[in-house]
N, C-alpha and C positions, 0 to 999 in steps of 0.2 A: 690371478691365478695361482703361481709358486707360492704368496703367502699362505692362501688359506691350505696348501697342502702344508706345510709346514706347520702351521696351525693347527692342524688335526695331526698332526704326528706328534706334535705337543704333549696334544689331548689324548693321545695314546697311550706316551711314556706317563705321564701323572696318573694313566689309570693302570699303566702296570706296576709305577711305584706304588700306588694304594694298596693293591691286592696283595702286591709283596708284603707290604708294611702290615697290613689285616691278618693275613696267616700265617707270618714269619712271629709277629707278637703272640700271638695265640697259643702257636707249637710251641715256643720258646717257655710261654708261663706254664702250659702242660707239664711240659718235660720238668723244669724246675720243680710244681707240685710232686709230680713223680718223685724226683731224687727225695723231698724232703718227706715221703711218704714210707720209702725205703726204710728211714731212720726209724719207723714207727710211730709216727706221728701219722692222726688218723684228720682226713682233710675231707670235711661235710661238704656238700654239693653248693650248699651255699655261699660257704668259703670259699671254694673251687669259682662259681661265678663272679664273687666281689672280687677278690686277686686278678681274674682274666680283666672284668673292668678296670681295676686299676689300673694294669699295666698297659691297656689300650689308652690311656689317657697318660701315663708317665713314660713306658717305654715305647710309646711309636715314634716321638721325633727321633731316638735314636736309631732305631729300627727304618725310618723312612730316609735319614740321611745313607747310613750304610745301603739300602736299597737302591737311592737315587745316584749314587756315586758306583754302584755297580751297573746296573740296567743301563747307563750311560754309553757306556761303549761296549757294554753288548748288545743291545739292541740292534744299532747301524751294523755290526758285524751280521748279525743273524741277517738281516734285511738283505747283505751283499751276498751272502750265500745263499739265501733262500731263492734268490734268483739266478744261481747259478743249479742249484741241485733243488729242482723243483719237486719231486719226488720224497724227499724229509722235509720241507719247509717248518710242518708245525714243530718235528722233533728239534731244530734246530734253533728254535727262539726257545723251546723250555729248556731244550740242553744249554742253550747260552744262560738263560735266566739261572739255572742254578750253578752252572758255573763259577760266574759272575761273582754270586753272592759268596760261595764259599771260598773264592781267593780273595775276597773282601773280608769275609772274615778272620784267615790268617793273616793278612796285613794289619788289619785292625788289633789281633792281638801282638802283633809284633813291636806294633810303637804306643799301645794303650800302656799305662803304668802299673795298671793290676794285671795280673796272670793272664784274663780273659777277660775281651770287653761284654761279651754275652756268654751267660754261665751256660747257658744248656747247649753250649757248642763245645764244652769242656771234652767230652766223649766225640767218636766216628760216629756212633747211631745218632747224637745230639745235634752235632752239625751236620750229617747228612740231611736227616729230617728237616732242622730249621732253613737250612740252604734249599729243602725242595720248594719254601714260598718262594723262592725266584724261578722254581720252574712253573708255578702258575702266575706269577705275574709275565713271564715271556710267552707263556701260552694264550693269556689275556690279550698281549700287544698284539701275536701273531692272528687271532678272531679278528681284530678291530681292523688290523692292520690291512687282512686277508680282505675283508669286506668291504674298505676304502677303497682298496685295487680292484675290486670288482667291479662296484660302483662308477670309477671315473672311466673305466674302460666301457664299462655300459655306454659312458654318456659322450664318451670324444667316438666311438665306433658307430654308433645309432646313426648320428647325423650323415656320417661319412657314407653309411649304406644307404641310408633312405637317397639322398643325391645320387648315387649310381643304381638307383632304382630296385634294390635288393627286397626293401621293406616297402610294403604297402601301407597308406594312411588308414 
């Protein structure tokens, strides 16, 4: 039983990393294209879509590494806090994902040989926007975790209630 719960949590984590990677990659691509547009370059929709697709293939591994490294400590902390502060559970997971990714960008920029590892995070607005993908991943983790927690509670409580005569067949 314990292994199944850990495997499920690993699946939730992988889904959160995938969501963060997908959203973060798309957001950073659009911010970079916007910055190029501000230089007076016209970017047609076809080029915008092609560039987004290329970034999903080329930049995603970098974003996935950052997301995994950021969310790995953040999600267990969010679970711990959510068990104590039930009224703000969802917000804790989203905020934890956002903060974790923001911190990951600052650390990556400090140790990377280039000025910024993710170009879209050069400005505060860009960093906040790309880090919002961590909130999306944290929110997805919460949705999956809370659904699994409810299911587990139903599976453990129902047999006990039936034995006590509280539930009729």
